[in-house]
C-alpha positions as CSV (number, residue, x, y, z in Angstrom):
1,X,80.4,-92.0,-76.4
2,X,83.2,-93.1,-74.2
3,X,82.3,-96.8,-74.7
4,X,82.3,-99.7,-72.3
5,X,85.8,-100.6,-71.2
6,X,87.0,-103.2,-68.8
7,X,90.0,-101.1,-68.0
8,X,89.6,-97.5,-66.8
9,X,91.7,-94.9,-68.5
10,X,94.7,-93.2,-66.8
11,X,95.2,-89.4,-67.4
12,X,98.7,-88.3,-66.6
13,X,99.3,-84.8,-65.1
14,X,101.7,-82.5,-66.9
15,X,101.9,-79.2,-65.2
16,X,103.9,-76.6,-67.2
17,X,103.6,-74.1,-64.3
18,X,105.9,-72.6,-61.7
19,X,103.4,-72.9,-58.9
20,X,101.3,-76.1,-59.1
21,X,100.9,-77.7,-55.6
22,X,102.7,-80.9,-56.4
23,X,105.2,-80.4,-59.2
24,X,105.2,-76.6,-59.9
25,X,108.5,-75.5,-61.5
26,X,109.7,-79.0,-62.5
27,X,108.5,-78.7,-66.1
28,X,108.4,-75.1,-66.9
29,X,111.2,-75.7,-69.5
30,X,109.4,-77.0,-72.6
31,X,112.1,-79.6,-73.2
32,X,111.7,-81.0,-69.7
33,X,108.0,-80.9,-70.1
34,X,108.0,-82.8,-73.3
35,X,110.4,-85.4,-71.8
36,X,108.1,-85.9,-68.9
37,X,105.1,-86.2,-71.1
38,X,106.9,-88.9,-73.1
39,X,107.7,-90.6,-69.8
40,X,104.1,-90.6,-68.8
41,X,103.2,-92.3,-72.1
42,X,105.9,-94.9,-71.4
43,X,104.5,-95.5,-67.9
44,X,101.0,-96.2,-69.3
45,X,99.1,-93.0,-69.6
46,X,96.1,-93.1,-72.0
47,X,95.8,-89.3,-71.9
48,X,98.4,-86.7,-71.1
49,X,96.8,-83.6,-69.5
50,X,98.8,-80.4,-70.2
51,X,98.1,-77.4,-67.9
52,X,99.7,-74.0,-68.0
53,X,97.8,-72.3,-65.2
54,X,97.8,-73.6,-61.6
55,X,94.5,-74.4,-60.0
56,X,95.9,-75.1,-56.5
57,X,94.0,-73.4,-53.6
58,X,94.9,-69.7,-53.6
59,X,96.4,-69.7,-57.1
60,X,96.1,-66.5,-59.1
61,X,95.2,-66.5,-62.8
62,X,97.9,-66.0,-65.5
63,X,97.5,-64.0,-68.7
64,X,96.3,-65.5,-71.9
65,X,99.6,-64.8,-73.6
66,X,101.6,-66.5,-70.8
67,X,99.4,-69.6,-70.7
68,X,99.6,-70.0,-74.5
69,X,103.4,-69.7,-74.4
70,X,103.6,-72.4,-71.8
71,X,101.1,-74.9,-73.3
72,X,101.0,-74.8,-77.1
73,X,104.7,-75.8,-77.8
74,X,104.4,-78.8,-75.4
75,X,101.1,-80.0,-76.9
76,X,102.4,-79.6,-80.4
77,X,105.6,-81.6,-79.6
78,X,103.8,-84.4,-77.8
79,X,101.2,-84.6,-80.5
80,X,103.9,-85.4,-83.0
81,X,105.0,-88.6,-81.2
82,X,102.3,-89.6,-78.7
83,X,101.0,-92.4,-81.0
84,X,97.7,-93.7,-79.6
85,X,97.9,-91.6,-76.5
86,X,95.6,-88.6,-76.5
87,X,96.3,-85.1,-75.2
88,X,94.0,-82.9,-73.2
89,X,94.4,-79.3,-72.2
90,X,93.7,-78.2,-68.7
91,X,92.4,-74.6,-69.1
92,X,89.4,-72.2,-68.6
93,X,90.4,-69.9,-71.4
94,X,88.6,-70.4,-74.8
95,X,91.7,-69.1,-76.7
96,X,94.0,-71.6,-75.0
97,X,91.6,-74.4,-75.6
98,X,91.3,-73.5,-79.3
99,X,95.1,-73.2,-79.7
100,X,95.8,-76.5,-77.9
101,X,93.2,-78.4,-80.0
102,X,94.8,-76.9,-83.1
103,X,98.1,-78.2,-81.9
104,X,96.8,-81.7,-81.3
105,X,94.8,-81.9,-78.1
106,X,91.5,-83.7,-78.3
107,X,89.9,-83.1,-74.9
108,X,89.3,-79.8,-73.0
109,X,89.7,-80.4,-69.3
110,X,87.7,-77.4,-68.0
111,X,87.6,-76.8,-64.2
112,X,85.2,-73.9,-64.7
113,X,82.5,-76.0,-66.3
114,X,81.8,-73.3,-68.9
115,X,83.6,-74.2,-72.1
116,X,81.2,-76.7,-73.6
117,X,80.3,-74.3,-76.4
118,X,84.0,-74.1,-77.2
119,X,84.4,-77.8,-77.2
120,X,81.4,-78.2,-79.5
121,X,82.9,-75.7,-82.0
122,X,86.2,-77.4,-81.8
123,X,84.8,-81.0,-82.1
124,X,86.7,-81.9,-78.9
125,X,85.8,-83.9,-75.9
126,X,85.0,-82.0,-72.7
127,X,85.2,-82.5,-69.0
128,X,82.3,-81.1,-66.9
129,X,83.9,-80.4,-63.5
130,X,82.4,-78.9,-60.4
131,X,84.2,-76.1,-58.5
132,X,82.8,-73.9,-55.8
133,X,84.3,-70.4,-56.3
134,X,87.6,-70.0,-58.1
135,X,91.1,-71.4,-57.2
136,X,91.9,-68.2,-55.3
137,X,88.8,-68.4,-53.1
138,X,87.5,-72.0,-53.3
139,X,89.0,-73.2,-50.0
140,X,88.1,-70.2,-47.8
141,X,84.8,-71.6,-46.5
142,X,83.2,-74.1,-48.7
143,X,79.6,-74.9,-47.8
144,X,76.8,-77.1,-49.1
145,X,73.3,-78.2,-48.0
146,X,73.9,-81.6,-49.7
147,X,77.3,-81.8,-51.4
148,X,76.5,-85.0,-53.2
149,X,73.2,-83.9,-54.7
150,X,74.5,-80.4,-55.5
151,X,77.7,-81.6,-57.2
152,X,76.1,-84.4,-59.1
153,X,73.2,-82.1,-60.2
154,X,75.7,-79.5,-61.4
155,X,77.9,-81.7,-63.5
156,X,75.0,-83.6,-65.0
157,X,73.2,-80.4,-65.9
158,X,76.3,-79.0,-67.7
159,X,76.9,-82.3,-69.4
160,X,73.4,-82.3,-70.8
161,X,73.8,-78.8,-72.1
162,X,77.0,-79.8,-73.7
163,X,75.4,-82.8,-75.4
164,X,72.6,-80.6,-76.7
165,X,75.2,-78.3,-78.1
166,X,76.8,-81.1,-80.0
167,X,79.7,-82.3,-77.8
168,X,79.9,-86.1,-78.4
169,X,82.5,-87.0,-75.7
170,X,81.7,-85.8,-72.2
171,X,83.3,-86.7,-68.8
172,X,81.9,-85.8,-65.4
173,X,84.3,-84.8,-62.7
174,X,83.0,-84.1,-59.2
175,X,86.0,-81.8,-58.5
176,X,87.6,-83.4,-55.5
177,X,89.4,-80.7,-53.6
178,X,87.9,-77.8,-55.6
179,X,85.8,-75.9,-53.0
180,X,85.3,-78.9,-50.7
181,X,86.3,-79.7,-47.1
182,X,87.8,-83.1,-46.3
183,X,84.3,-84.3,-45.3
184,X,82.9,-83.2,-48.7
185,X,85.6,-85.0,-50.5
186,X,85.0,-88.2,-48.7
187,X,81.2,-88.0,-49.3
188,X,81.8,-87.5,-53.0
189,X,84.1,-90.5,-53.1
190,X,81.7,-92.6,-51.2
191,X,79.0,-91.8,-53.8
192,X,81.1,-91.9,-57.0
193,X,79.3,-95.1,-57.9
194,X,76.0,-93.2,-58.0
195,X,77.5,-90.6,-60.3
196,X,78.9,-93.4,-62.5
197,X,75.6,-95.1,-62.9
198,X,73.8,-91.8,-63.7
199,X,76.6,-90.9,-66.2
200,X,76.6,-94.3,-67.9
201,X,72.8,-94.1,-68.4
202,X,73.3,-91.0,-70.5
203,X,76.5,-92.0,-72.3
204,X,78.9,-89.9,-70.2
205,X,82.2,-91.0,-68.7
206,X,83.3,-90.2,-65.1
207,X,86.8,-88.7,-64.4
208,X,88.1,-88.6,-60.8
209,X,91.2,-86.8,-59.6
210,X,92.4,-87.2,-56.1
211,X,96.2,-87.5,-56.8
212,X,98.4,-86.1,-54.0
213,X,95.7,-83.7,-52.8
214,X,95.8,-82.1,-49.4
215,X,93.0,-84.1,-47.8
216,X,95.0,-87.3,-48.4
217,X,97.8,-85.8,-46.3
218,X,95.4,-85.2,-43.4
219,X,93.5,-88.5,-43.4
220,X,94.3,-90.7,-40.5
221,X,96.7,-88.2,-38.9
222,X,96.3,-87.2,-35.2
223,X,94.5,-84.0,-34.4
224,X,96.8,-81.1,-34.8
225,X,99.5,-83.1,-36.6
226,X,101.0,-81.7,-39.8
227,X,99.7,-83.2,-43.0
228,X,101.8,-85.9,-44.6
229,X,104.1,-84.2,-47.2
230,X,103.3,-84.6,-50.9
231,X,106.0,-87.1,-51.4
232,X,104.3,-89.5,-48.9
233,X,100.8,-89.4,-50.5
234,X,101.2,-92.2,-53.0
235,X,99.3,-94.8,-50.9
236,X,96.3,-92.4,-50.5
237,X,96.4,-91.4,-54.1
238,X,96.5,-95.0,-55.3
239,X,93.8,-96.2,-52.8
240,X,91.4,-93.5,-53.8
241,X,92.0,-94.0,-57.5
242,X,91.4,-97.7,-57.2
243,X,88.2,-97.0,-55.1
244,X,87.0,-94.7,-57.9
245,X,87.8,-97.2,-60.6
246,X,86.1,-100.1,-58.8
247,X,83.0,-98.0,-58.3
248,X,82.7,-97.0,-62.0
249,X,85.0,-94.2,-62.8
250,X,86.1,-94.6,-66.4
251,X,89.2,-92.4,-66.0
252,X,91.4,-91.2,-63.2
253,X,93.7,-88.2,-63.3
254,X,97.1,-88.9,-61.5
255,X,100.7,-87.9,-61.1
256,X,101.9,-91.4,-60.4
257,X,101.1,-93.0,-63.7
258,X,103.0,-96.3,-63.6
259,X,101.5,-97.4,-60.2
260,X,98.0,-96.4,-61.2
261,X,98.2,-97.9,-64.7
262,X,99.4,-101.2,-63.1
263,X,96.4,-101.1,-60.7
264,X,94.0,-100.4,-63.6
265,X,95.4,-103.5,-65.5
266,X,95.0,-105.6,-62.4
267,X,91.4,-104.4,-62.0
268,X,90.7,-105.3,-65.7
269,X,92.2,-108.8,-65.0
270,X,90.0,-109.3,-62.0
271,X,86.9,-108.2,-64.0
272,X,87.8,-110.5,-66.8
273,X,88.2,-113.4,-64.4
274,X,84.8,-112.6,-62.8
275,X,83.1,-112.5,-66.2
276,X,84.6,-115.9,-67.1
């Protein structure tokens, strides 16, 4: 379904929101959003992921009308000139997914893990992501008996349901930072290779998104120290993206597209050299 690739795909983040944790407010103007989407394409994005509702910890939902107003014009404009680059829509609302696909998106990036029937009806790809709770509650007190087993079991179960419903392109996303402590995030990263092997055996891809997330700002900091600011998380973002790609992730979702796309190309070169 996603095919065997020597180079993992890079999904560039395009938040058309006022309150996303990293770049909220930068691209609420549709013209600026389209310009940034085109820049992501120039930097090497294979997919541009357009989202009109923040999913940062503590975020509150927006109305269907507002999310449609933010997302659809941007998807439509980018679809007209994106060339080979695909568009995805980051939403949990069936109506927004349908409108974005009608405007040119081909993947539904669904943090709720519930929209596979919509994706099947639309003939779109679908991301099966794990989240404990909702964005407004997910980081209050996340708990698991076995985070790796529970998360992998959840995304695989939803992916199998989607496949039975007729979705032909499915990506598994362990949901780094979505209802997880720092320890949970690190455990999921440590076992991303296990998820990739299971996914590949059933024809699914694996999508990992760690870019600029809070746990990266806390790693390696002295106890009680403030987290590194978002602007200083490139090294952690890139390191974890490369880790995921080396261990079998077939796509990574990032803000810093140019650096990550360059790393993906280097990885492909290393793999080609090893195969030779």
